Each structure stands twice: as structure tokens, then as C-alpha cells.
PyMOL Python script that loads the backbone (N, CA, C, O; Angstrom):
from pymol import cmd

cmd.read_pdbstr("""\
ATOM      1  N   MET A   1       1.212   3.249  -6.620  1.00  0.00           N
ATOM      2  CA  MET A   1       2.366   3.555  -5.823  1.00  0.00           C
ATOM      3  C   MET A   1       2.298   5.025  -5.422  1.00  0.00           C
ATOM      4  O   MET A   1       1.860   5.880  -6.192  1.00  0.00           O
ATOM      5  N   ALA A   2       2.743   5.294  -4.198  1.00  0.00           N
ATOM      6  CA  ALA A   2       2.786   6.666  -3.709  1.00  0.00           C
ATOM      7  C   ALA A   2       4.036   6.830  -2.861  1.00  0.00           C
ATOM      8  O   ALA A   2       4.586   5.856  -2.347  1.00  0.00           O
ATOM      9  N   SER A   3       4.472   8.057  -2.724  1.00  0.00           N
ATOM     10  CA  SER A   3       5.652   8.362  -1.938  1.00  0.00           C
ATOM     11  C   SER A   3       5.327   9.508  -0.989  1.00  0.00           C
ATOM     12  O   SER A   3       4.601  10.439  -1.338  1.00  0.00           O
ATOM     13  N   ALA A   4       5.880   9.417   0.220  1.00  0.00           N
ATOM     14  CA  ALA A   4       5.661  10.471   1.207  1.00  0.00           C
ATOM     15  C   ALA A   4       6.855  10.518   2.138  1.00  0.00           C
ATOM     16  O   ALA A   4       7.567   9.528   2.304  1.00  0.00           O
ATOM     17  N   GLY A   5       7.069  11.673   2.743  1.00  0.00           N
ATOM     18  CA  GLY A   5       8.181  11.857   3.664  1.00  0.00           C
ATOM     19  C   GLY A   5       7.743  11.768   5.106  1.00  0.00           C
ATOM     20  O   GLY A   5       6.579  12.003   5.432  1.00  0.00           O
ATOM     21  N   THR A   6       8.688  11.424   5.975  1.00  0.00           N
ATOM     22  CA  THR A   6       8.363  11.304   7.400  1.00  0.00           C
ATOM     23  C   THR A   6       8.451  12.628   8.140  1.00  0.00           C
ATOM     24  O   THR A   6       7.952  12.740   9.260  1.00  0.00           O
ATOM     25  N   ASN A   7       9.073  13.630   7.538  1.00  0.00           N
ATOM     26  CA  ASN A   7       9.124  14.949   8.184  1.00  0.00           C
ATOM     27  C   ASN A   7       7.869  15.737   7.867  1.00  0.00           C
ATOM     28  O   ASN A   7       7.316  15.632   6.772  1.00  0.00           O
ATOM     29  N   ARG A   8       7.432  16.512   8.816  1.00  0.00           N
ATOM     30  CA  ARG A   8       6.189  17.277   8.626  1.00  0.00           C
ATOM     31  C   ARG A   8       6.311  18.323   7.518  1.00  0.00           C
ATOM     32  O   ARG A   8       5.301  18.741   6.951  1.00  0.00           O
ATOM     33  N   ASP A   9       7.542  18.753   7.202  1.00  0.00           N
ATOM     34  CA  ASP A   9       7.729  19.743   6.142  1.00  0.00           C
ATOM     35  C   ASP A   9       8.051  19.102   4.783  1.00  0.00           C
ATOM     36  O   ASP A   9       8.460  19.800   3.856  1.00  0.00           O
ATOM     37  N   ALA A  10       7.869  17.782   4.661  1.00  0.00           N
ATOM     38  CA  ALA A  10       8.108  17.085   3.399  1.00  0.00           C
ATOM     39  C   ALA A  10       7.142  17.597   2.333  1.00  0.00           C
ATOM     40  O   ALA A  10       6.057  18.084   2.650  1.00  0.00           O
ATOM     41  N   GLU A  11       7.542  17.484   1.077  1.00  0.00           N
ATOM     42  CA  GLU A  11       6.665  17.909  -0.025  1.00  0.00           C
ATOM     43  C   GLU A  11       5.317  17.208   0.075  1.00  0.00           C
ATOM     44  O   GLU A  11       4.275  17.840  -0.096  1.00  0.00           O
ATOM     45  N   THR A  12       5.329  15.919   0.347  1.00  0.00           N
ATOM     46  CA  THR A  12       4.113  15.143   0.619  1.00  0.00           C
ATOM     47  C   THR A  12       4.339  14.424   1.944  1.00  0.00           C
ATOM     48  O   THR A  12       4.943  13.351   1.963  1.00  0.00           O
ATOM     49  N   PRO A  13       3.868  14.990   3.048  1.00  0.00           N
ATOM     50  CA  PRO A  13       4.080  14.331   4.336  1.00  0.00           C
ATOM     51  C   PRO A  13       3.217  13.070   4.461  1.00  0.00           C
ATOM     52  O   PRO A  13       2.097  13.009   3.953  1.00  0.00           O
ATOM     53  N   ILE A  14       3.760  12.084   5.141  1.00  0.00           N
ATOM     54  CA  ILE A  14       3.014  10.843   5.338  1.00  0.00           C
ATOM     55  C   ILE A  14       1.785  11.137   6.195  1.00  0.00           C
ATOM     56  O   ILE A  14       1.809  12.017   7.055  1.00  0.00           O
ATOM     57  N   SER A  15       0.725  10.396   5.950  1.00  0.00           N
ATOM     58  CA  SER A  15      -0.520  10.605   6.688  1.00  0.00           C
ATOM     59  C   SER A  15      -1.144   9.259   7.025  1.00  0.00           C
ATOM     60  O   SER A  15      -0.795   8.235   6.438  1.00  0.00           O
ATOM     61  N   ALA A  16      -2.059   9.273   7.967  1.00  0.00           N
ATOM     62  CA  ALA A  16      -2.783   8.056   8.330  1.00  0.00           C
ATOM     63  C   ALA A  16      -3.543   7.515   7.129  1.00  0.00           C
ATOM     64  O   ALA A  16      -3.624   6.302   6.936  1.00  0.00           O
ATOM     65  N   GLU A  17      -4.097   8.410   6.323  1.00  0.00           N
ATOM     66  CA  GLU A  17      -4.854   7.980   5.146  1.00  0.00           C
ATOM     67  C   GLU A  17      -3.970   7.228   4.150  1.00  0.00           C
ATOM     68  O   GLU A  17      -4.381   6.204   3.604  1.00  0.00           O
ATOM     69  N   LEU A  18      -2.758   7.735   3.914  1.00  0.00           N
ATOM     70  CA  LEU A  18      -1.836   7.047   3.001  1.00  0.00           C
ATOM     71  C   LEU A  18      -1.457   5.675   3.549  1.00  0.00           C
ATOM     72  O   LEU A  18      -1.406   4.701   2.798  1.00  0.00           O
ATOM     73  N   LEU A  19      -1.193   5.591   4.832  1.00  0.00           N
ATOM     74  CA  LEU A  19      -0.821   4.311   5.428  1.00  0.00           C
ATOM     75  C   LEU A  19      -1.966   3.311   5.365  1.00  0.00           C
ATOM     76  O   LEU A  19      -1.741   2.129   5.107  1.00  0.00           O
ATOM     77  N   GLU A  20      -3.185   3.768   5.597  1.00  0.00           N
ATOM     78  CA  GLU A  20      -4.340   2.878   5.518  1.00  0.00           C
ATOM     79  C   GLU A  20      -4.549   2.383   4.091  1.00  0.00           C
ATOM     80  O   GLU A  20      -4.978   1.247   3.886  1.00  0.00           O
ATOM     81  N   TRP A  21      -4.252   3.220   3.111  1.00  0.00           N
ATOM     82  CA  TRP A  21      -4.394   2.872   1.699  1.00  0.00           C
ATOM     83  C   TRP A  21      -3.335   1.867   1.243  1.00  0.00           C
ATOM     84  O   TRP A  21      -3.597   1.044   0.365  1.00  0.00           O
ATOM     85  N   ALA A  22      -2.153   1.931   1.832  1.00  0.00           N
ATOM     86  CA  ALA A  22      -1.003   1.150   1.361  1.00  0.00           C
ATOM     87  C   ALA A  22      -1.151  -0.345   1.627  1.00  0.00           C
ATOM     88  O   ALA A  22      -1.642  -0.767   2.674  1.00  0.00           O
ATOM     89  N   ASP A  23      -0.710  -1.132   0.641  1.00  0.00           N
ATOM     90  CA  ASP A  23      -0.603  -2.577   0.818  1.00  0.00           C
ATOM     91  C   ASP A  23       0.762  -2.924   1.403  1.00  0.00           C
ATOM     92  O   ASP A  23       0.899  -3.898   2.144  1.00  0.00           O
ATOM     93  N   LEU A  24       1.762  -2.125   1.067  1.00  0.00           N
ATOM     94  CA  LEU A  24       3.136  -2.356   1.480  1.00  0.00           C
ATOM     95  C   LEU A  24       3.765  -1.010   1.829  1.00  0.00           C
ATOM     96  O   LEU A  24       3.592  -0.033   1.101  1.00  0.00           O
ATOM     97  N   ILE A  25       4.486  -0.962   2.930  1.00  0.00           N
ATOM     98  CA  ILE A  25       5.144   0.273   3.361  1.00  0.00           C
ATOM     99  C   ILE A  25       6.646   0.012   3.349  1.00  0.00           C
ATOM    100  O   ILE A  25       7.128  -0.927   3.983  1.00  0.00           O
ATOM    101  N   VAL A  26       7.374   0.845   2.627  1.00  0.00           N
ATOM    102  CA  VAL A  26       8.817   0.677   2.484  1.00  0.00           C
ATOM    103  C   VAL A  26       9.502   1.967   2.921  1.00  0.00           C
ATOM    104  O   VAL A  26       9.110   3.060   2.512  1.00  0.00           O
ATOM    105  N   VAL A  27      10.524   1.826   3.753  1.00  0.00           N
ATOM    106  CA  VAL A  27      11.306   2.976   4.206  1.00  0.00           C
ATOM    107  C   VAL A  27      12.774   2.724   3.899  1.00  0.00           C
ATOM    108  O   VAL A  27      13.200   1.582   3.733  1.00  0.00           O
ATOM    109  N   MET A  28      13.536   3.802   3.826  1.00  0.00           N
ATOM    110  CA  MET A  28      14.960   3.677   3.557  1.00  0.00           C
ATOM    111  C   MET A  28      15.749   3.397   4.832  1.00  0.00           C
ATOM    112  O   MET A  28      16.676   2.587   4.816  1.00  0.00           O
ATOM    113  N   GLU A  29      15.398   4.051   5.928  1.00  0.00           N
ATOM    114  CA  GLU A  29      16.171   3.950   7.171  1.00  0.00           C
ATOM    115  C   GLU A  29      15.302   3.483   8.332  1.00  0.00           C
ATOM    116  O   GLU A  29      14.079   3.625   8.314  1.00  0.00           O
ATOM    117  N   ARG A  30      15.966   2.920   9.345  1.00  0.00           N
ATOM    118  CA  ARG A  30      15.259   2.485  10.549  1.00  0.00           C
ATOM    119  C   ARG A  30      14.618   3.665  11.278  1.00  0.00           C
ATOM    120  O   ARG A  30      13.562   3.518  11.894  1.00  0.00           O
ATOM    121  N   THR A  31      15.256   4.833  11.209  1.00  0.00           N
ATOM    122  CA  THR A  31      14.655   6.003  11.867  1.00  0.00           C
ATOM    123  C   THR A  31      13.317   6.354  11.228  1.00  0.00           C
ATOM    124  O   THR A  31      12.402   6.802  11.919  1.00  0.00           O
ATOM    125  N   HIS A  32      13.191   6.155   9.913  1.00  0.00           N
ATOM    126  CA  HIS A  32      11.910   6.401   9.239  1.00  0.00           C
ATOM    127  C   HIS A  32      10.854   5.428   9.764  1.00  0.00           C
ATOM    128  O   HIS A  32       9.730   5.829  10.067  1.00  0.00           O
ATOM    129  N   ARG A  33      11.221   4.147   9.869  1.00  0.00           N
ATOM    130  CA  ARG A  33      10.290   3.138  10.381  1.00  0.00           C
ATOM    131  C   ARG A  33       9.846   3.499  11.794  1.00  0.00           C
ATOM    132  O   ARG A  33       8.659   3.428  12.113  1.00  0.00           O
ATOM    133  N   ASN A  34      10.800   3.887  12.639  1.00  0.00           N
ATOM    134  CA  ASN A  34      10.470   4.224  14.025  1.00  0.00           C
ATOM    135  C   ASN A  34       9.513   5.411  14.105  1.00  0.00           C
ATOM    136  O   ASN A  34       8.565   5.391  14.890  1.00  0.00           O
ATOM    137  N   LYS A  35       9.755   6.446  13.295  1.00  0.00           N
ATOM    138  CA  LYS A  35       8.859   7.613  13.278  1.00  0.00           C
ATOM    139  C   LYS A  35       7.439   7.204  12.899  1.00  0.00           C
ATOM    140  O   LYS A  35       6.471   7.625  13.532  1.00  0.00           O
ATOM    141  N   ILE A  36       7.326   6.385  11.868  1.00  0.00           N
ATOM    142  CA  ILE A  36       6.001   5.950  11.408  1.00  0.00           C
ATOM    143  C   ILE A  36       5.308   5.127  12.489  1.00  0.00           C
ATOM    144  O   ILE A  36       4.127   5.332  12.771  1.00  0.00           O
ATOM    145  N   GLN A  37       6.038   4.202  13.087  1.00  0.00           N
ATOM    146  CA  GLN A  37       5.445   3.356  14.122  1.00  0.00           C
ATOM    147  C   GLN A  37       4.978   4.167  15.327  1.00  0.00           C
ATOM    148  O   GLN A  37       3.939   3.857  15.910  1.00  0.00           O
ATOM    149  N   LYS A  38       5.718   5.187  15.704  1.00  0.00           N
ATOM    150  CA  LYS A  38       5.331   6.003  16.853  1.00  0.00           C
ATOM    151  C   LYS A  38       4.150   6.913  16.544  1.00  0.00           C
ATOM    152  O   LYS A  38       3.226   7.037  17.349  1.00  0.00           O
ATOM    153  N   ARG A  39       4.182   7.556  15.363  1.00  0.00           N
ATOM    154  CA  ARG A  39       3.149   8.547  15.040  1.00  0.00           C
ATOM    155  C   ARG A  39       1.853   7.943  14.512  1.00  0.00           C
ATOM    156  O   ARG A  39       0.793   8.555  14.646  1.00  0.00           O
ATOM    157  N   PHE A  40       1.918   6.761  13.919  1.00  0.00           N
ATOM    158  CA  PHE A  40       0.745   6.227  13.216  1.00  0.00           C
ATOM    159  C   PHE A  40       0.420   4.791  13.612  1.00  0.00           C
ATOM    160  O   PHE A  40      -0.005   3.996  12.773  1.00  0.00           O
ATOM    161  N   ARG A  41       0.616   4.460  14.864  1.00  0.00           N
ATOM    162  CA  ARG A  41       0.407   3.085  15.327  1.00  0.00           C
ATOM    163  C   ARG A  41      -0.966   2.532  14.901  1.00  0.00           C
ATOM    164  O   ARG A  41      -1.049   1.415  14.391  1.00  0.00           O
ATOM    165  N   ARG A  42      -2.011   3.287  15.103  1.00  0.00           N
ATOM    166  CA  ARG A  42      -3.364   2.810  14.764  1.00  0.00           C
ATOM    167  C   ARG A  42      -3.562   2.644  13.266  1.00  0.00           C
ATOM    168  O   ARG A  42      -4.188   1.681  12.825  1.00  0.00           O
ATOM    169  N   ALA A  43      -3.035   3.570  12.487  1.00  0.00           N
ATOM    170  CA  ALA A  43      -3.215   3.508  11.028  1.00  0.00           C
ATOM    171  C   ALA A  43      -2.481   2.317  10.420  1.00  0.00           C
ATOM    172  O   ALA A  43      -2.872   1.819   9.364  1.00  0.00           O
ATOM    173  N   LEU A  44      -1.425   1.860  11.080  1.00  0.00           N
ATOM    174  CA  LEU A  44      -0.675   0.722  10.548  1.00  0.00           C
ATOM    175  C   LEU A  44      -1.478  -0.566  10.631  1.00  0.00           C
ATOM    176  O   LEU A  44      -1.390  -1.418   9.747  1.00  0.00           O
ATOM    177  N   ASN A  45      -2.250  -0.704  11.682  1.00  0.00           N
ATOM    178  CA  ASN A  45      -3.165  -1.837  11.822  1.00  0.00           C
ATOM    179  C   ASN A  45      -2.494  -3.165  11.455  1.00  0.00           C
ATOM    180  O   ASN A  45      -3.062  -3.968  10.715  1.00  0.00           O
ATOM    181  N   GLY A  46      -1.286  -3.389  11.974  1.00  0.00           N
ATOM    182  CA  GLY A  46      -0.589  -4.648  11.735  1.00  0.00           C
ATOM    183  C   GLY A  46       0.132  -4.754  10.406  1.00  0.00           C
ATOM    184  O   GLY A  46       0.666  -5.817  10.088  1.00  0.00           O
ATOM    185  N   LYS A  47       0.167  -3.693   9.623  1.00  0.00           N
ATOM    186  CA  LYS A  47       0.849  -3.742   8.326  1.00  0.00           C
ATOM    187  C   LYS A  47       2.348  -3.842   8.517  1.00  0.00           C
ATOM    188  O   LYS A  47       2.909  -3.315   9.478  1.00  0.00           O
ATOM    189  N   ARG A  48       2.978  -4.524   7.591  1.00  0.00           N
ATOM    190  CA  ARG A  48       4.425  -4.719   7.635  1.00  0.00           C
ATOM    191  C   ARG A  48       5.145  -3.517   7.028  1.00  0.00           C
ATOM    192  O   ARG A  48       4.734  -2.979   6.000  1.00  0.00           O
ATOM    193  N   ILE A  49       6.220  -3.115   7.685  1.00  0.00           N
ATOM    194  CA  ILE A  49       7.071  -2.048   7.163  1.00  0.00           C
ATOM    195  C   ILE A  49       8.417  -2.670   6.804  1.00  0.00           C
ATOM    196  O   ILE A  49       9.072  -3.279   7.649  1.00  0.00           O
ATOM    197  N   ILE A  50       8.820  -2.516   5.562  1.00  0.00           N
ATOM    198  CA  ILE A  50      10.101  -3.028   5.099  1.00  0.00           C
ATOM    199  C   ILE A  50      11.117  -1.897   5.154  1.00  0.00           C
ATOM    200  O   ILE A  50      10.896  -0.816   4.607  1.00  0.00           O
ATOM    201  N   CYS A  51      12.232  -2.163   5.824  1.00  0.00           N
ATOM    202  CA  CYS A  51      13.318  -1.189   5.891  1.00  0.00           C
ATOM    203  C   CYS A  51      14.438  -1.663   4.973  1.00  0.00           C
ATOM    204  O   CYS A  51      14.952  -2.771   5.128  1.00  0.00           O
ATOM    205  N   LEU A  52      14.813  -0.817   4.015  1.00  0.00           N
ATOM    206  CA  LEU A  52      15.841  -1.176   3.035  1.00  0.00           C
ATOM    207  C   LEU A  52      17.258  -0.892   3.526  1.00  0.00           C
ATOM    208  O   LEU A  52      18.223  -1.253   2.852  1.00  0.00           O
ATOM    209  N   ASP A  53      17.401  -0.261   4.668  1.00  0.00           N
ATOM    210  CA  ASP A  53      18.725   0.079   5.228  1.00  0.00           C
ATOM    211  C   ASP A  53      19.601   0.823   4.220  1.00  0.00           C
ATOM    212  O   ASP A  53      20.750   0.456   3.974  1.00  0.00           O
ATOM    213  N   ILE A  54      19.030   1.866   3.652  1.00  0.00           N
ATOM    214  CA  ILE A  54      19.753   2.748   2.729  1.00  0.00           C
ATOM    215  C   ILE A  54      19.793   4.123   3.385  1.00  0.00           C
ATOM    216  O   ILE A  54      18.742   4.679   3.706  1.00  0.00           O
ATOM    217  N   PRO A  55      20.985   4.684   3.591  1.00  0.00           N
ATOM    218  CA  PRO A  55      21.055   6.015   4.202  1.00  0.00           C
ATOM    219  C   PRO A  55      20.320   7.055   3.352  1.00  0.00           C
ATOM    220  O   PRO A  55      20.445   7.072   2.128  1.00  0.00           O
ATOM    221  N   ASP A  56      19.567   7.902   4.008  1.00  0.00           N
ATOM    222  CA  ASP A  56      18.805   8.947   3.311  1.00  0.00           C
ATOM    223  C   ASP A  56      19.712  10.147   3.077  1.00  0.00           C
ATOM    224  O   ASP A  56      19.519  11.212   3.663  1.00  0.00           O
ATOM    225  N   GLU A  57      20.708   9.958   2.209  1.00  0.00           N
ATOM    226  CA  GLU A  57      21.688  11.009   1.949  1.00  0.00           C
ATOM    227  C   GLU A  57      21.902  11.258   0.458  1.00  0.00           C
ATOM    228  O   GLU A  57      22.829  11.967   0.067  1.00  0.00           O
ATOM    229  N   TYR A  58      21.056  10.683  -0.354  1.00  0.00           N
ATOM    230  CA  TYR A  58      21.199  10.802  -1.805  1.00  0.00           C
ATOM    231  C   TYR A  58      20.315  11.917  -2.350  1.00  0.00           C
ATOM    232  O   TYR A  58      19.277  12.240  -1.772  1.00  0.00           O
ATOM    233  N   GLU A  59      20.734  12.491  -3.452  1.00  0.00           N
ATOM    234  CA  GLU A  59      19.911  13.461  -4.171  1.00  0.00           C
ATOM    235  C   GLU A  59      18.797  12.715  -4.904  1.00  0.00           C
ATOM    236  O   GLU A  59      18.923  11.525  -5.190  1.00  0.00           O
ATOM    237  N   PHE A  60      17.723  13.410  -5.201  1.00  0.00           N
ATOM    238  CA  PHE A  60      16.595  12.843  -5.922  1.00  0.00           C
ATOM    239  C   PHE A  60      17.069  12.231  -7.240  1.00  0.00           C
ATOM    240  O   PHE A  60      17.748  12.891  -8.027  1.00  0.00           O
ATOM    241  N   MET A  61      16.713  10.984  -7.474  1.00  0.00           N
ATOM    242  CA  MET A  61      17.016  10.237  -8.704  1.00  0.00           C
ATOM    243  C   MET A  61      18.511  10.022  -8.939  1.00  0.00           C
ATOM    244  O   MET A  61      18.931   9.827 -10.080  1.00  0.00           O
ATOM    245  N   ASP A  62      19.310  10.054  -7.892  1.00  0.00           N
ATOM    246  CA  ASP A  62      20.729   9.730  -8.009  1.00  0.00           C
ATOM    247  C   ASP A  62      20.836   8.318  -8.592  1.00  0.00           C
ATOM    248  O   ASP A  62      20.200   7.401  -8.073  1.00  0.00           O
ATOM    249  N   PRO A  63      21.618   8.119  -9.650  1.00  0.00           N
ATOM    250  CA  PRO A  63      21.703   6.798 -10.290  1.00  0.00           C
ATOM    251  C   PRO A  63      22.117   5.679  -9.324  1.00  0.00           C
ATOM    252  O   PRO A  63      21.616   4.559  -9.421  1.00  0.00           O
ATOM    253  N   HIS A  64      23.022   5.980  -8.405  1.00  0.00           N
ATOM    254  CA  HIS A  64      23.432   4.969  -7.432  1.00  0.00           C
ATOM    255  C   HIS A  64      22.261   4.587  -6.515  1.00  0.00           C
ATOM    256  O   HIS A  64      22.072   3.411  -6.204  1.00  0.00           O
ATOM    257  N   LEU A  65      21.492   5.565  -6.092  1.00  0.00           N
ATOM    258  CA  LEU A  65      20.318   5.301  -5.263  1.00  0.00           C
ATOM    259  C   LEU A  65      19.303   4.467  -6.027  1.00  0.00           C
ATOM    260  O   LEU A  65      18.742   3.517  -5.482  1.00  0.00           O
ATOM    261  N   VAL A  66      19.065   4.812  -7.272  1.00  0.00           N
ATOM    262  CA  VAL A  66      18.097   4.058  -8.084  1.00  0.00           C
ATOM    263  C   VAL A  66      18.509   2.587  -8.159  1.00  0.00           C
ATOM    264  O   VAL A  66      17.666   1.705  -7.999  1.00  0.00           O
ATOM    265  N   ARG A  67      19.790   2.311  -8.397  1.00  0.00           N
ATOM    266  CA  ARG A  67      20.277   0.930  -8.455  1.00  0.00           C
ATOM    267  C   ARG A  67      20.092   0.220  -7.107  1.00  0.00           C
ATOM    268  O   ARG A  67      19.658  -0.931  -7.060  1.00  0.00           O
ATOM    269  N   LEU A  68      20.424   0.914  -6.022  1.00  0.00           N
ATOM    270  CA  LEU A  68      20.231   0.332  -4.693  1.00  0.00           C
ATOM    271  C   LEU A  68      18.765  -0.019  -4.447  1.00  0.00           C
ATOM    272  O   LEU A  68      18.453  -1.111  -3.971  1.00  0.00           O
ATOM    273  N   LEU A  69      17.878   0.903  -4.772  1.00  0.00           N
ATOM    274  CA  LEU A  69      16.441   0.662  -4.583  1.00  0.00           C
ATOM    275  C   LEU A  69      15.963  -0.512  -5.424  1.00  0.00           C
ATOM    276  O   LEU A  69      15.219  -1.362  -4.934  1.00  0.00           O
ATOM    277  N   GLU A  70      16.379  -0.567  -6.675  1.00  0.00           N
ATOM    278  CA  GLU A  70      15.974  -1.676  -7.545  1.00  0.00           C
ATOM    279  C   GLU A  70      16.459  -3.010  -6.988  1.00  0.00           C
ATOM    280  O   GLU A  70      15.704  -3.982  -6.954  1.00  0.00           O
ATOM    281  N   ASN A  71      17.710  -3.058  -6.556  1.00  0.00           N
ATOM    282  CA  ASN A  71      18.269  -4.311  -6.026  1.00  0.00           C
ATOM    283  C   ASN A  71      17.596  -4.741  -4.732  1.00  0.00           C
ATOM    284  O   ASN A  71      17.253  -5.913  -4.573  1.00  0.00           O
ATOM    285  N   ARG A  72      17.406  -3.826  -3.824  1.00  0.00           N
ATOM    286  CA  ARG A  72      16.825  -4.186  -2.524  1.00  0.00           C
ATOM    287  C   ARG A  72      15.336  -4.490  -2.623  1.00  0.00           C
ATOM    288  O   ARG A  72      14.829  -5.347  -1.899  1.00  0.00           O
ATOM    289  N   MET A  73      14.631  -3.795  -3.515  1.00  0.00           N
ATOM    290  CA  MET A  73      13.191  -4.049  -3.671  1.00  0.00           C
ATOM    291  C   MET A  73      12.901  -5.349  -4.409  1.00  0.00           C
ATOM    292  O   MET A  73      11.820  -5.917  -4.257  1.00  0.00           O
ATOM    293  N   ALA A  74      13.845  -5.823  -5.202  1.00  0.00           N
ATOM    294  CA  ALA A  74      13.644  -7.059  -5.966  1.00  0.00           C
ATOM    295  C   ALA A  74      13.284  -8.221  -5.048  1.00  0.00           C
ATOM    296  O   ALA A  74      12.564  -9.127  -5.468  1.00  0.00           O
ATOM    297  N   HIS A  75      13.761  -8.217  -3.817  1.00  0.00           N
ATOM    298  CA  HIS A  75      13.475  -9.299  -2.864  1.00  0.00           C
ATOM    299  C   HIS A  75      12.054  -9.240  -2.314  1.00  0.00           C
ATOM    300  O   HIS A  75      11.574 -10.215  -1.736  1.00  0.00           O
ATOM    301  N   HIS A  76      11.388  -8.123  -2.485  1.00  0.00           N
ATOM    302  CA  HIS A  76      10.079  -7.932  -1.852  1.00  0.00           C
ATOM    303  C   HIS A  76       8.911  -7.846  -2.832  1.00  0.00           C
ATOM    304  O   HIS A  76       7.753  -7.817  -2.417  1.00  0.00           O
ATOM    305  N   LEU A  77       9.209  -7.806  -4.114  1.00  0.00           N
ATOM    306  CA  LEU A  77       8.152  -7.676  -5.111  1.00  0.00           C
ATOM    307  C   LEU A  77       8.062  -8.942  -5.954  1.00  0.00           C
ATOM    308  O   LEU A  77       9.058  -9.640  -6.143  1.00  0.00           O
ATOM    309  N   PRO A  78       6.869  -9.236  -6.460  1.00  0.00           N
ATOM    310  CA  PRO A  78       6.732 -10.414  -7.324  1.00  0.00           C
ATOM    311  C   PRO A  78       7.553 -10.233  -8.603  1.00  0.00           C
ATOM    312  O   PRO A  78       7.742  -9.118  -9.089  1.00  0.00           O
ATOM    313  N   ALA A  79       8.021 -11.335  -9.120  1.00  0.00           N
ATOM    314  CA  ALA A  79       8.848 -11.297 -10.351  1.00  0.00           C
ATOM    315  C   ALA A  79       8.055 -10.821 -11.549  1.00  0.00           C
ATOM    316  O   ALA A  79       8.595 -10.732 -12.652  1.00  0.00           O
TER     317      ALA A  79
END
""", "prot")
cmd.dss("prot")
cmd.show_as("cartoon", "prot")
cmd.util.cbc("prot")
cmd.orient("prot")
């Protein structure tokens, strides 16, 4: 598992290499999905992007965010 940001000034900015490596791409907001699709169309190579529809307004490791992520990701990961 790896994490990256869609902004160029993110601690770990998303890259074509990360997208090519990924089996599954998950974003919190539709704007994140749109940025990735526009900037990295070739690197996606038909890969699916799952949007969790969670506003990107939480602090790192906010307990409410963690619960939201766990609940929404449960539908996309094997049991």
C-alpha cells in the first residue's frame, strides 16, 4: 500500500510510476479523481479509480475519518 497527494507540493506527490505500480487507485473526492485522470491518462492504462466521496477536510488520522475510510473501503476489499 502507498499513499500520495494530488497536489504538486504534497509530501509524496502522485506520479506515473506510482499509478503504474498500483493495482487499485482510491481517492477521497471527485476532484482528486479528475486531476489524476487529466494529468496521468497514459499511466492509468484503463485502471479503475474508486472515489469514496469523503471531503478532504479532515486532519491526519482523525478518528472520524478513519471510521469513514474503513466503512467505505470495506465494499472494495476482499473479506
